[in-house]
C-alpha positions as CSV (number, residue, x, y, z in Angstrom):
1,M,0.1,0.0,0.3
2,G,1.4,3.2,-1.0
3,I,1.7,6.7,0.7
4,M,-0.8,7.8,-1.8
5,E,-3.4,4.9,-1.3
6,G,-2.7,5.8,2.9
7,M,-3.4,9.2,2.5
8,T,-6.9,8.7,0.5
9,A,-7.7,5.9,3.2
10,L,-7.2,8.4,6.2
11,G,-9.1,11.4,4.4
12,V,-12.0,9.2,3.8
13,V,-12.4,7.9,7.3
14,F,-11.9,11.5,8.6
15,M,-14.9,12.7,5.9
16,V,-17.3,9.9,7.4
17,V,-16.4,8.9,10.9
18,V,-14.3,12.4,12.7
19,L,-15.9,15.0,10.9
20,P,-19.9,14.4,11.0
21,V,-19.3,13.9,15.1
22,W,-17.2,17.3,15.5
23,L,-19.7,18.9,13.4
24,F,-22.5,17.9,15.5
25,F,-20.5,18.5,19.0
26,H,-19.9,22.1,18.0
27,Y,-23.2,23.0,16.9
28,L,-24.4,21.3,20.0
29,A,-22.4,23.4,22.1
30,K,-23.1,26.5,20.2
31,M,-27.0,25.7,20.6
32,K,-26.1,25.3,24.3
33,T,-24.5,28.6,24.6
34,N,-27.5,30.5,22.3
35,R,-30.3,28.9,24.8
36,G,-31.0,31.5,27.2
37,L,-32.6,35.5,26.6
38,T,-30.2,38.1,26.4
39,A,-30.0,41.1,28.3
40,E,-32.0,43.0,25.6
41,D,-34.4,40.5,25.3
42,E,-34.8,40.3,29.3
43,K,-35.3,43.8,29.0
44,M,-37.9,44.1,26.3
45,L,-39.8,41.4,27.5
46,V,-40.2,43.3,31.0
47,E,-41.3,46.4,28.5
48,L,-43.9,44.3,26.9
49,W,-45.0,43.2,30.3
50,E,-45.2,46.4,31.5
51,T,-47.4,47.8,28.2
52,A,-49.6,45.0,28.5
53,R,-50.8,45.3,32.0
54,K,-51.0,49.0,31.7
55,M,-53.2,48.3,28.6
56,E,-55.6,45.8,30.5
57,Q,-55.7,48.4,33.2
58,R,-57.1,51.2,30.6
59,I,-59.4,48.7,28.9
60,E,-60.7,47.6,32.3
61,S,-61.4,51.0,32.9
62,L,-62.8,52.2,29.8
63,E,-65.2,49.2,30.1
64,T,-66.1,50.4,33.7
65,I,-66.8,53.8,32.1
66,L,-68.9,52.3,29.5
67,T,-71.0,50.3,31.6
68,E,-71.8,53.2,33.3
69,K,-72.7,55.0,30.7
70,V,-74.4,52.5,28.3
71,P,-75.6,49.9,30.6
72,D,-76.7,47.4,27.7
73,W,-73.2,47.9,25.3
74,R,-72.1,44.4,26.4
75,E,-75.1,42.4,24.4
76,S,-75.1,44.5,21.7
77,Y,-71.5,44.2,20.9
78,E,-71.8,40.7,22.1
79,K,-74.3,40.0,19.5
80,K,-72.1,41.4,16.2
C-alpha cells in the first residue's frame, strides 16, 4: 500500500467518521450557549409585560366607564 492510498484512506475515514461527529458536537455546543435570553431580550420582555399590564388596566377602566354610560353595551357588542 502506497503513501497516496494510505492518505486517501485516512481522508475518507476523517470525512466519514470524525468530521460528522466534530460538526455535531460543535453545533450542539453553539446551541447550548445560545439557549438563554440576552439582557436586551429580557429588558424588552419586561417592557412588553408592563405595556400589556397598563393596557389591561386601561381597558378595564374604559369598560367600567362604558358600563356606567351605556349599561347594555356588552349585549349589543356580543351580538355582532
